[in-house]
Each structure stands twice: as structure tokens, then as C-alpha cells.
C-alpha positions in Angstrom: 21.8 -7.2 -17.9 24.4 -10.0 -18.1 25.6 -11.6 -14.9 29.5 -12.4 -16.5 31.6 -12.0 -19.4 34.0 -14.0 -19.9 34.6 -15.9 -16.7 33.9 -12.1 -14.7 31.1 -11.7 -13.1 29.5 -7.8 -12.9 30.7 -7.3 -9.4 34.3 -8.5 -10.8 34.0 -6.0 -14.0 32.6 -2.9 -11.9 36.0 -2.2 -9.4 35.8 1.9 -10.7 33.5 4.7 -9.1 31.5 7.2 -11.9 29.6 10.0 -10.6 27.1 12.0 -12.9 25.7 15.6 -11.7 22.8 17.4 -13.4 20.6 20.3 -13.0 16.7 19.6 -13.3 13.7 21.6 -14.0 12.4 22.6 -10.3 9.2 20.9 -11.8 7.7 17.3 -11.5 8.8 17.1 -15.3 11.7 16.4 -13.7 11.0 12.8 -11.7 10.5 10.9 -15.0 13.8 12.3 -16.4 15.4 11.2 -13.0 14.1 7.8 -13.2 14.9 8.0 -16.4 18.4 9.0 -15.6 19.4 6.7 -12.9 17.9 4.2 -15.1 20.8 4.5 -17.9 23.7 4.7 -14.8 23.3 1.4 -14.0 22.1 -0.4 -16.9 24.7 0.8 -19.0 27.7 0.2 -16.8 26.0 -3.0 -15.7 25.8 -1.8 -11.8 25.0 -4.5 -9.6 22.8 -2.4 -7.6 18.6 -3.4 -8.0 18.1 -0.7 -11.0 14.1 -1.0 -9.8 14.7 0.5 -5.9 16.8 3.0 -7.2 14.6 4.6 -9.6 11.3 4.0 -7.1 13.7 5.7 -4.4 14.6 8.7 -6.8 11.4 9.7 -7.6 10.6 10.0 -4.4 13.1 12.1 -3.4 13.1 14.3 -6.6 9.1 14.4 -6.3 9.3 16.0 -2.8 12.5 18.4 -3.6 9.5 20.2 -6.4 6.8 19.8 -3.9 7.9 20.9 -0.5 10.7 23.4 -1.8 10.3 26.9 -2.6 12.1 28.9 -5.4 12.2 28.4 -9.7 15.8 27.5 -9.4 16.7 23.5 -10.5 17.3 21.1 -8.2 20.4 18.8 -8.8 20.7 15.2 -9.2 23.9 13.3 -8.1 24.5 10.0 -8.9 27.6 7.6 -7.4 28.2 4.5 -9.0 30.7 2.5 -6.2 31.9 -0.8 -6.0 29.8 -1.4 -3.4 26.2 -0.1 -4.0 25.2 3.9 -5.7 24.5 6.3 -3.5 22.0 9.3 -5.1 21.5 12.7 -4.0 19.1 15.1 -4.5 19.8 18.9 -3.8 17.7 21.2 -3.2 17.1 24.7 -2.3 15.4 24.7 0.8 18.3 24.9 4.0 15.2 22.9 6.1 16.6 19.1 6.7 13.4 16.6 5.1 10.3 16.5 7.9 11.2 12.2 9.2 13.7 11.2 6.7 16.3 9.4 9.1 14.2 9.9 12.9 10.0 8.8 11.8 7.9 11.4 14.0 4.4 10.8 14.2 2.0 7.7 13.2 1.9 5.6 10.6 1.0 7.4 7.2 -2.7 7.1 6.6 -4.0 4.2 4.1 -6.5 6.0 3.0 -3.9 9.1 1.6 -2.1 9.6 -1.7 0.7 11.5 0.4 3.0 10.7 3.0 4.7 7.1 2.2 7.9 8.4 0.3 10.2 9.3 3.0 9.1 6.0 4.5 10.1 3.8 1.5 13.4 5.3 1.2 13.8 4.5 5.4 12.6 0.5 4.5 14.5 0.1 0.8 17.8 1.4 1.2 20.8 0.9 3.4 21.3 4.1 4.7 19.6 7.7 4.2 20.3 10.9 5.6 20.5 14.7 4.7 23.6 16.9 4.8 23.5 21.0 4.6 24.5 22.0 1.5 26.4 25.9 0.5 23.1 26.7 -1.2 20.3 24.4 0.6 20.7 20.9 1.4 21.2 17.1 0.0 18.9 14.6 1.0 20.5 11.0 0.2 20.3 7.0 0.0 22.4 4.1 -0.5 21.6 1.5 -2.0 23.6 -2.0 -2.0 25.2 -4.5 -4.4 22.9 -7.2 -5.1 24.3 -10.5 -5.0 24.6 -12.5 -8.4 22.8 -15.6 -7.0 19.8 -13.2 -6.4 20.5 -10.7 -10.3 17.6 -11.9 -13.1 19.9 -13.3 -15.4 
């Protein structure tokens, strides 16, 4: 990714919001597709948010939606690119809020278990996260800020 073009930084050039809404299958095959879509959205527009973190957290949201919500219907990925950062939402058909996304309960995840760290990662690596009801279930989301130019790879 180029950090400047003709004296303008990427942050200066990226000023218009953009968003995508994509239906994904309610299967584990949706996880790598969602990761690729988020990376493409951020890199093609040279958005100054952290692509690696966005991919990781998107994968966690999609995997949780597939694993923890009933039904065969699609889940939906919504990516919003803003001058201040990006927001990623995953919509699923289950109205129940996600476990302990915003208010952790219980103890730390067992280090010997494969599961139980997704929501912890989302809380730790995003600037904010949450969930909200929708007409057909719920949306679970996270936000990432713009990465300052001096910390972005050249």
C-alpha cells in the first residue's frame, strides 16, 4: 500500500464513506470469503485501517454467527469505510445477544481449549464493539480506527 501520492497522504485522499452489504452462506465457507472481502475493500480503496486486524475480527464475527445461530438462511456482512476508520457488522437471524461481547462474564478462556477467545479478541483489538437488534435478528459489530501514517507499512 502506498502511503502518499502527489504529496497527499492516504488519509487525506480517503474522505468519502463507502459501504458494502453482502449475503454469505450460513456455513464455515463464509469465513474465508468474508476475510477476502474485507481485505479487498480496505486495500482497493487504500483505506488506512489495519487490514490484518479487520480480517481477523471479521473472521471471528462470521465464525460465531455460523456456529452459534440456528438456521440455514444467509448471514450478511456489512462493511463501512469512513474517514475515521471502518466498521464491520455481521447480521444473523438469531435475536439473542452474543455471549459476553461487551460485558465479559465468568473467567478467562481456558488456554487448553480451541474455542472461547473470539469475543475476547474483538473486545481487545477493536476501538469499540457491540450488538443491536435488527428486524430479522441481530447485528454484531466492531470498529477500527485509522492507523496513523507513521505506523503503516510503506
